[in-house]
N, C-alpha and C positions, 0 to 999 in steps of 0.2 A: 454476528452483529451485536454491538454493545451500545447502550444508550449513554453511558458515561465513560469519560476518558480514563478514570481510575480503574474501572472494570477491565477496559481494554488493555491497559498497561499490565495489570496483574496476569491476565491471560497470556499476553505476549511474553512475559517473563517465564511463564510455565511452558508454553508450547513452542517458543522460538520460531515464529513465522519468517518467511523471506521478505514479505511485503505487507504493509499496513496501509489501508485506505481509510481516511478519516474526513469527516465533514468539518468545515471551518467554523460551524456553529456548535462545536462539541461542548456539552454542558460540563460543569464542575471546574475543569481547567480551561482557560482560554485556549483556543486552537494553536496560537503561536507558542504559548507556554507548553502545551502538550508536545509540539514539535521540538521545542528546545530540550525538554526533559528526555525525550526519546533519543534525539541526536547526540546528547552529551553522555548518556549512560553507556558504559562499555559493553554491557550485556546485549545492547541493541545495535552494536557497531555495524553489523552486516545487514540490518533491516532497512529496506527501501521504503520511503514514505511517499504517499500520493495524497495531496490535499484536494478536497472538493470545495471550490469557492464559487460564489456568484460571479457570473461573467462581468458584471458591472463594478465589482470591487477591485479596482485597479491597485489600491494600496496593498491588499492581501496578495494579489497576484505578484506584485514586486517583492514583497517581504518573503514569501515562500521561495520564489525563484532565487533571491539573493542567498538563501540558506541552502540552496541546492536541492530543494524539494520539488518533485514533479507536481504539476497542477492540472486538474481537470476542471474545466469551467462548466458550472451548472447554468443552463439557459432556462429562463422562465418557461414552464409548460412544454419543455422539449426534452423528455427523458431519453428518447432515442439517441439524440446527439451526445448526451452524457454517457450513455452505455457505449457508444462508438469510441468516444475519447478514452474512457477507462479501458476498453478492450485494447486500444492502441498502446496505452501506457503499460498494460499488464502483459503484452505480447512477449517481451523478452523473458519473463518468468515462465510463461507457458511453454516456450520453446525449450528452455533449460529443463523444465520438468519432464516434458515429453521425451526429450533426448535421453535423460537419465532413465526414464521408464523403459524406453526401447533397449538401452544398453543392458539394463538389468534383466529384461525379458530374454534378450539374445544370449546373455551369459547363462541363464537358467536352461535355455534350449540346448546350448552346447554341452551342458553337463547332463542332459537328459532328464531334467526336472520338469520342464514345461512341455 
């Protein structure tokens, strides 16, 4: 977890994650600027973005959706709902990860490694 967008960008460039979740109130870069930088940079081409926005911010909801960025709505004092929504949005990445892990484990077993 990073407090500043620039720190997150530097780490993403180094570690090449599959998905990045960021708060719409990202300091240093405005959150839409952050999303634009990431989505236009070729090194982040395969990076999926999920923006966390306040459920009452209909402008941000529309802007992120128009850019093809997934949105998780933050509801006042309801962190469980946000966790559920993030889990739903992250599910395709977890399935891909666990499938790859199972395949790698199965391959190792077949070779007598595991």
